[in-house]
C-alpha positions in Angstrom: -1.9 -58.2 171.6 -5.5 -59.1 170.5 -7.6 -57.1 168.0 -11.0 -57.4 166.4 -11.2 -57.8 162.6 -14.6 -56.5 161.4 -16.6 -58.3 158.7 -16.8 -56.4 155.5 -20.5 -57.3 155.1 -21.8 -56.3 158.5 -19.0 -54.3 160.2 -19.2 -56.8 163.1 -22.8 -56.2 164.0 -24.2 -59.4 162.5 -26.8 -57.5 160.5 -26.8 -56.4 156.9 -29.0 -53.5 155.7 -31.2 -54.1 152.6 -34.2 -52.4 151.1 -37.5 -54.1 150.7 -40.5 -53.1 148.6 -43.7 -52.8 150.5 -47.1 -53.8 149.0 -47.8 -50.2 148.2 -44.6 -49.9 146.2 -42.6 -47.9 148.8 -39.0 -48.9 149.8 -38.2 -49.6 153.5 -35.0 -50.3 155.3 -34.7 -53.8 156.8 -32.0 -55.9 158.2 -31.1 -59.6 157.6 -28.5 -61.8 159.2 -24.9 -61.5 157.9 -24.2 -64.1 155.2 -20.8 -64.7 156.8 -22.5 -66.1 159.9 -21.3 -63.3 162.2 -23.0 -63.4 165.6 -25.9 -60.9 165.6 -25.9 -58.2 168.3 -28.9 -56.6 169.7 -29.4 -53.1 171.1 -27.9 -52.7 174.6 -30.4 -50.0 175.8 -32.6 -51.0 178.6 -35.8 -49.2 179.7 -38.4 -50.3 182.2 -36.3 -53.4 182.9 -36.7 -54.6 179.3 -34.0 -54.9 176.7 -34.6 -53.3 173.3 -35.6 -56.0 170.8 -34.1 -54.2 167.8 -31.0 -55.3 166.0 -27.8 -53.6 167.2 -26.8 -52.2 163.9 -24.6 -49.3 165.1 -21.4 -49.9 167.0 -20.7 -47.2 169.6 -17.5 -47.8 171.5 -17.6 -51.4 172.6 -21.4 -51.8 172.6 -24.1 -52.0 169.9 -27.3 -50.0 169.6 -30.2 -49.7 167.2 -30.3 -46.5 165.1 -33.0 -44.9 167.2 -31.2 -45.3 170.5 -27.7 -44.3 169.3 -29.2 -41.0 168.1 -30.5 -40.3 171.6 -27.2 -41.2 173.2 -25.2 -39.0 170.8 -27.6 -36.1 171.2 -27.3 -36.4 175.0 -23.5 -36.4 174.9 -23.5 -33.3 172.7 -25.7 -31.5 175.2 -23.8 -32.7 178.3 -20.2 -33.6 177.2 -18.3 -35.7 179.7 -14.7 -34.9 180.5 -12.3 -37.5 179.1 -9.6 -38.9 181.4 -6.0 -39.0 180.3 -4.6 -42.5 179.8 
């Protein structure tokens, strides 16, 4: 039986959140590569035949999405829930 052990730094996404100070003194969220050399994942959403260039920082099922797209996916599922099949 195989299983996936997640990295404690990046949770398997390959990206670590940090806060950066802008030139006007504000803090912004940014991502850097995982210091444990985990493979970085990118958002799996496609629109207009283009892949999303944002880092896939949120795992949803077996795929990775950026924060913006996973919110849209979760909102759509709450509005139109899909029936789950029994195993």
